N, CA, C and O atoms as a printed pandas DataFrame, in Angstrom:
     atom_number atom_name residue_name chain_id  residue_number  x_coord  y_coord  z_coord
0              1         N          MET        A               1   20.571  -19.697   18.043
1              2        CA          MET        A               1   20.203  -19.184   19.358
2              3         C          MET        A               1   21.135  -18.102   19.836
3              4         O          MET        A               1   22.359  -18.193   19.752
4              5         N          ILE        A               2   20.404  -16.937   20.410
5              6        CA          ILE        A               2   21.169  -15.875   20.510
6              7         C          ILE        A               2   21.453  -15.788   22.087
7              8         O          ILE        A               2   20.556  -15.965   22.911
8              9         N          GLU        A               3   22.877  -15.478   22.458
9             10        CA          GLU        A               3   23.490  -15.381   23.686
10            11         C          GLU        A               3   23.932  -14.168   24.188
11            12         O          GLU        A               3   24.395  -13.452   23.300
12            13         N          VAL        A               4   23.950  -13.754   25.137
13            14        CA          VAL        A               4   24.625  -12.598   25.614
14            15         C          VAL        A               4   25.327  -12.966   26.968
15            16         O          VAL        A               4   24.732  -13.285   27.998
16            17         N          ILE        A               5   26.688  -12.873   26.805
17            18        CA          ILE        A               5   27.622  -13.499   27.805
18            19         C          ILE        A               5   28.138  -12.248   28.646
19            20         O          ILE        A               5   28.792  -11.361   28.096
20            21         N          LEU        A               6   27.792  -12.207   30.116
21            22        CA          LEU        A               6   28.200  -11.083   30.870
22            23         C          LEU        A               6   29.393  -11.516   31.893
23            24         O          LEU        A               6   29.586  -12.650   32.330
24            25         N          ALA        A               7   30.014  -10.547   32.120
25            26        CA          ALA        A               7   31.073  -10.496   33.085
26            27         C          ALA        A               7   30.630  -10.480   34.544
27            28         O          ALA        A               7   29.434  -10.241   34.716
28            29         N          ASP        A               8   31.354  -10.683   35.587
29            30        CA          ASP        A               8   30.759  -10.247   36.867
30            31         C          ASP        A               8   30.364   -8.923   36.980
31            32         O          ASP        A               8   29.246   -8.787   37.477
32            33         N          GLY        A               9   31.000   -7.807   36.639
33            34        CA          GLY        A               9   30.410   -6.539   36.944
34            35         C          GLY        A               9   29.650   -5.899   36.122
35            36         O          GLY        A               9   29.503   -4.706   36.390
36            37         N          ASP        A              10   28.986   -6.392   34.987
37            38        CA          ASP        A              10   28.184   -6.135   34.123
38            39         C          ASP        A              10   26.594   -5.889   34.731
39            40         O          ASP        A              10   26.050   -6.614   35.564
40            41         N          ARG        A              11   26.098   -4.873   34.195
41            42        CA          ARG        A              11   24.564   -4.525   34.552
42            43         C          ARG        A              11   23.625   -5.273   33.640
43            44         O          ARG        A              11   23.824   -5.518   32.450
44            45         N          ILE        A              12   22.599   -5.594   34.347
45            46        CA          ILE        A              12   21.617   -6.226   33.747
46            47         C          ILE        A              12   20.937   -5.317   32.555
47            48         O          ILE        A              12   20.456   -5.822   31.541
48            49         N          GLU        A              13   20.964   -4.027   32.797
49            50        CA          GLU        A              13   20.266   -3.266   31.761
50            51         C          GLU        A              13   21.225   -3.404   30.514
51            52         O          GLU        A              13   20.687   -3.607   29.426
52            53         N          TYR        A              14   22.374   -3.328   30.569
53            54        CA          TYR        A              14   23.277   -3.475   29.329
54            55         C          TYR        A              14   23.089   -4.822   28.702
55            56         O          TYR        A              14   23.257   -4.932   27.487
56            57         N          ALA        A              15   22.732   -5.924   29.481
57            58        CA          ALA        A              15   22.696   -7.398   28.820
58            59         C          ALA        A              15   21.345   -7.226   28.109
59            60         O          ALA        A              15   21.133   -7.580   26.949
60            61         N          LEU        A              16   20.434   -6.631   28.946
61            62        CA          LEU        A              16   18.994   -6.314   28.003
62            63         C          LEU        A              16   19.076   -5.676   26.700
63            64         O          LEU        A              16   18.552   -6.170   25.702
64            65         N          LYS        A              17   19.748   -4.549   26.693
65            66        CA          LYS        A              17   19.978   -3.658   25.652
66            67         C          LYS        A              17   20.546   -4.479   24.566
67            68         O          LYS        A              17   20.102   -4.475   23.418
68            69         N          THR        A              18   21.711   -5.300   25.041
69            70        CA          THR        A              18   22.393   -6.014   23.926
70            71         C          THR        A              18   21.448   -7.217   23.427
71            72         O          THR        A              18   21.546   -7.535   22.242
72            73         N          PHE        A              19   20.660   -7.817   24.140
73            74        CA          PHE        A              19   19.912   -8.776   23.954
74            75         C          PHE        A              19   18.904   -8.422   22.791
75            76         O          PHE        A              19   18.866   -9.029   21.721
76            77         N          LYS        A              20   18.100   -7.371   23.135
77            78        CA          LYS        A              20   17.129   -6.593   22.374
78            79         C          LYS        A              20   17.784   -6.395   20.765
79            80         O          LYS        A              20   17.251   -6.769   19.719
80            81         N          ARG        A              21   18.981   -5.754   20.911
81            82        CA          ARG        A              21   19.734   -5.433   19.609
82            83         C          ARG        A              21   19.914   -6.635   18.752
83            84         O          ARG        A              21   19.597   -6.668   17.563
84            85         N          LYS        A              22   20.474   -7.683   19.459
85            86        CA          LYS        A              22   20.738   -8.880   18.595
86            87         C          LYS        A              22   19.474   -9.431   18.273
87            88         O          LYS        A              22   19.454  -10.049   17.209
88            89         N          MET        A              23   18.348   -9.368   18.947
89            90        CA          MET        A              23   16.880   -9.981   18.431
90            91         C          MET        A              23   16.705   -9.228   17.222
91            92         O          MET        A              23   16.595   -9.822   16.149
92            93         N          GLN        A              24   16.664   -7.829   17.302
93            94        CA          GLN        A              24   16.342   -6.899   16.200
94            95         C          GLN        A              24   17.051   -7.017   14.950
95            96         O          GLN        A              24   16.525   -6.729   13.875
96            97         N          LYS        A              25   18.283   -7.452   15.071
97            98        CA          LYS        A              25   19.233   -7.697   13.854
98            99         C          LYS        A              25   19.085   -9.043   13.195
99           100         O          LYS        A              25   19.307   -9.317   12.015
100          101         N          SER        A              26   18.607   -9.955   14.308
101          102        CA          SER        A              26   18.450  -11.330   13.594
102          103         C          SER        A              26   17.318  -11.495   12.698
103          104         O          SER        A              26   17.311  -12.182   11.677
104          105         N          GLY        A              27   16.287  -10.752   13.206
105          106        CA          GLY        A              27   14.876  -10.749   12.489
106          107         C          GLY        A              27   13.982  -11.756   12.840
107          108         O          GLY        A              27   13.081  -12.134   12.091
108          109         N          ILE        A              28   14.218  -12.254   14.073
109          110        CA          ILE        A              28   13.443  -13.156   14.683
110          111         C          ILE        A              28   11.910  -12.803   14.913
111          112         O          ILE        A              28   10.962  -13.408   14.413
112          113         N          LEU        A              29   11.849  -11.717   15.758
113          114        CA          LEU        A              29   10.390  -11.166   16.068
114          115         C          LEU        A              29    9.838  -10.623   14.668
115          116         O          LEU        A              29    8.615  -10.585   14.529
116          117         N          LYS        A              30   10.587  -10.240   13.721
117          118        CA          LYS        A              30    9.757  -10.056   12.405
118          119         C          LYS        A              30    9.201  -11.219   11.897
119          120         O          LYS        A              30    8.016  -11.269   11.566
120          121         N          GLU        A              31    9.983  -12.185   11.805
121          122        CA          GLU        A              31    9.370  -13.486   11.151
122          123         C          GLU        A              31    8.253  -14.059   11.958
123          124         O          GLU        A              31    7.227  -14.533   11.471
124          125         N          LEU        A              32    8.582  -13.965   13.459
125          126        CA          LEU        A              32    7.246  -14.417   14.126
126          127         C          LEU        A              32    6.147  -13.831   13.838
127          128         O          LEU        A              32    5.114  -14.490   13.720
128          129         N          ARG        A              33    6.169  -12.462   13.670
129          130        CA          ARG        A              33    4.739  -11.697   13.508
130          131         C          ARG        A              33    4.351  -12.052   12.119
131          132         O          ARG        A              33    3.142  -12.129   11.902
132          133         N          GLN        A              34    5.198  -12.288   11.119
133          134        CA          GLN        A              34    4.617  -12.587    9.762
134          135         C          GLN        A              34    3.955  -14.261    9.787
135          136         O          GLN        A              34    3.041  -14.625    9.047
136          137         N          ARG        A              35    4.496  -14.952   10.585
137          138        CA          ARG        A              35    3.999  -16.252   10.684
138          139         C          ARG        A              35    2.800  -16.327   11.433
139          140         O          ARG        A              35    2.102  -17.336   11.328
140          141         N          ARG        A              36    2.451  -15.347   12.212
141          142        CA          ARG        A              36    1.368  -15.518   13.293
142          143         C          ARG        A              36   -0.069  -15.654   12.444
143          144         O          ARG        A              36   -1.019  -16.198   13.005
144          145         N          HIS        A              37   -0.183  -15.234   11.313
145          146        CA          HIS        A              37   -1.235  -15.334   10.616
146          147         C          HIS        A              37   -0.954  -15.624    9.022
147          148         O          HIS        A              37   -0.108  -15.000    8.383
148          149         N          TYR        A              38   -1.707  -16.561    8.523
149          150        CA          TYR        A              38   -1.423  -17.128    7.119
150          151         C          TYR        A              38   -1.864  -15.912    6.079
151          152         O          TYR        A              38   -2.813  -15.141    6.219
152          153         N          VAL        A              39   -0.983  -15.958    5.086
153          154        CA          VAL        A              39   -1.222  -14.912    4.061
154          155         C          VAL        A              39   -1.128  -15.690    2.765
155          156         O          VAL        A              39   -0.325  -16.597    2.546
156          157         N          LYS        A              40   -2.093  -15.203    1.892
157          158        CA          LYS        A              40   -2.470  -16.015    0.725
158          159         C          LYS        A              40   -1.043  -15.635   -0.093
159          160         O          LYS        A              40   -0.472  -14.610    0.279
160          161         N          PRO        A              41   -0.495  -16.349   -1.097
161          162        CA          PRO        A              41    0.399  -15.987   -1.754
162          163         C          PRO        A              41    0.187  -14.611   -2.552
163          164         O          PRO        A              41    0.988  -13.677   -2.593
164          165         N          SER        A              42   -1.112  -14.691   -3.202
165          166        CA          SER        A              42   -1.222  -13.499   -3.986
166          167         C          SER        A              42   -1.329  -12.076   -3.168
167          168         O          SER        A              42   -1.051  -11.001   -3.701
168          169         N          ALA        A              43   -1.693  -12.184   -2.037
169          170        CA          ALA        A              43   -1.684  -11.087   -0.865
170          171         C          ALA        A              43   -0.244  -10.987   -0.436
171          172         O          ALA        A              43    0.067   -9.878    0.001
172          173         N          ALA        A              44    0.576  -11.777   -0.459
173          174        CA          ALA        A              44    1.978  -11.664   -0.096
174          175         C          ALA        A              44    2.854  -10.811   -1.115
175          176         O          ALA        A              44    3.716   -9.999   -0.779
176          177         N          ARG        A              45    2.432  -11.183   -2.616
177          178        CA          ARG        A              45    2.998  -10.514   -3.706
178          179         C          ARG        A              45    2.589   -9.194   -3.589
179          180         O          ARG        A              45    3.477   -8.346   -3.679
180          181         N          ALA        A              46    1.189   -8.742   -3.368
181          182        CA          ALA        A              46    0.685   -7.338   -3.350
182          183         C          ALA        A              46    1.301   -6.622   -1.987
183          184         O          ALA        A              46    1.495   -5.406   -2.018
184          185         N          LEU        A              47    1.556   -7.249   -0.998
185          186        CA          LEU        A              47    2.236   -6.697   -0.063
186          187         C          LEU        A              47    3.847   -6.288   -0.308
187          188         O          LEU        A              47    4.355   -5.227    0.054
188          189         N          LYS        A              48    4.475   -7.296   -0.954
189          190        CA          LYS        A              48    5.814   -7.216   -1.401
190          191         C          LYS        A              48    5.986   -5.780   -2.329
191          192         O          LYS        A              48    6.846   -4.910   -2.192
192          193         N          ALA        A              49    4.912   -5.839   -3.278
193          194        CA          ALA        A              49    5.375   -5.087   -4.323
194          195         C          ALA        A              49    4.838   -3.533   -3.624
195          196         O          ALA        A              49    5.523   -2.545   -3.888
196          197         N          ALA        A              50    3.827   -3.401   -2.901
197          198        CA          ALA        A              50    3.636   -2.214   -2.151
198          199         C          ALA        A              50    4.980   -1.671   -1.392
199          200         O          ALA        A              50    5.268   -0.476   -1.450
200          201         N          ALA        A              51    5.708   -2.518   -0.746
201          202        CA          ALA        A              51    6.780   -2.213   -0.021
202          203         C          ALA        A              51    7.688   -1.589   -0.964
203          204         O          ALA        A              51    8.136   -0.470   -0.711
204          205         N          ALA        A              52    8.026   -2.244   -2.101
205          206        CA          ALA        A              52    8.903   -2.013   -3.235
206          207         C          ALA        A              52    8.619   -0.648   -3.756
207          208         O          ALA        A              52    9.500    0.124   -4.134
208          209         N          ARG        A              53    7.203   -0.361   -3.757
209          210        CA          ARG        A              53    6.951    1.032   -4.306
210          211         C          ARG        A              53    7.227    2.088   -3.129
211          212         O          ARG        A              53    7.857    3.098   -3.440
212          213         N          ARG        A              54    6.859    1.953   -1.979
213          214        CA          ARG        A              54    7.346    2.694   -1.049
214          215         C          ARG        A              54    8.818    3.057   -0.852
215          216         O          ARG        A              54    9.189    4.175   -0.495
216          217         N          ARG        A              55    9.731    1.891   -1.145
217          218        CA          ARG        A              55   11.113    2.009   -0.854
218          219         C          ARG        A              55   11.523    3.005   -2.208
219          220         O          ARG        A              55   12.446    3.818   -2.174
220          221         N          SER        A              56   10.857    2.823   -3.107
221          222        CA          SER        A              56   11.313    3.441   -4.400
222          223         C          SER        A              56   11.036    4.903   -4.331
223          224         O          SER        A              56   11.805    5.712   -4.851
224          225         N          ARG        A              57    9.854    5.292   -3.643
225          226        CA          ARG        A              57    9.374    6.402   -3.572
226          227         C          ARG        A              57   10.348    7.400   -2.525
227          228         O          ARG        A              57   10.805    8.533   -2.672
228          229         N          ARG        A              58   10.421    6.458   -1.468
229          230        CA          ARG        A              58   11.321    6.944   -0.513
230          231         C          ARG        A              58   12.701    7.478   -1.081
231          232         O          ARG        A              58   13.165    8.594   -0.846
232          233         N          LYS        A              59   13.277    6.494   -1.869
233          234        CA          LYS        A              59   14.552    6.766   -2.427
234          235         C          LYS        A              59   14.433    7.811   -3.336
235          236         O          LYS        A              59   15.429    8.532   -3.390
236          237         N          SER        A              60   13.484    8.112   -4.086
237          238        CA          SER        A              60   13.624    9.148   -5.232
238          239         C          SER        A              60   13.428   10.510   -4.648
239          240         O          SER        A              60   13.871   11.443   -5.318
240          241         N          ARG        A              61   12.729   10.834   -3.304
241          242        CA          ARG        A              61   12.592   11.825   -2.617
242          243         C          ARG        A              61   13.816   12.044   -1.759
243          244         O          ARG        A              61   13.775   13.041   -1.039
244          245         N          GLY        A              62   14.885   11.297   -1.708
245          246        CA          GLY        A              62   15.897   11.547   -0.889
246          247         C          GLY        A              62   16.740   12.787   -1.184
247          248         O          GLY        A              62   16.198   13.719   -1.779
248          249         N          THR        A              63   17.986   12.873   -0.827
249          250        CA          THR        A              63   18.861   13.941   -0.719
250          251         C          THR        A              63   19.144   14.060   -2.154
251          252         O          THR        A              63   19.407   13.045   -2.800
252          253         N          PRO        A              64   19.108   15.366   -2.772
253          254        CA          PRO        A              64   19.358   15.575   -4.140
254          255         C          PRO        A              64   21.182   15.571   -4.430
255          256         O          PRO        A              64   21.973   16.182   -3.711
256          257         N          GLU        A              65   21.474   14.946   -5.338
257          258        CA          GLU        A              65   22.992   14.852   -5.460
258          259         C          GLU        A              65   23.389   15.731   -6.864
259          260         O          GLU        A              65   24.564   15.830   -7.219
């Protein structure tokens, strides 16, 4: 469970920003979106392979060393 503890003088905007950052970091929303629809195992493997290809392509186009 994600908690944001506020002091008496803290602003609500700060609390919301902190909460959103913690949600993003924990990956809860990403998992929720993935579980919204069933994906066949073969389709999941294809998606995972495509993501790996994208990462590899992006990494190879990175800064020359």
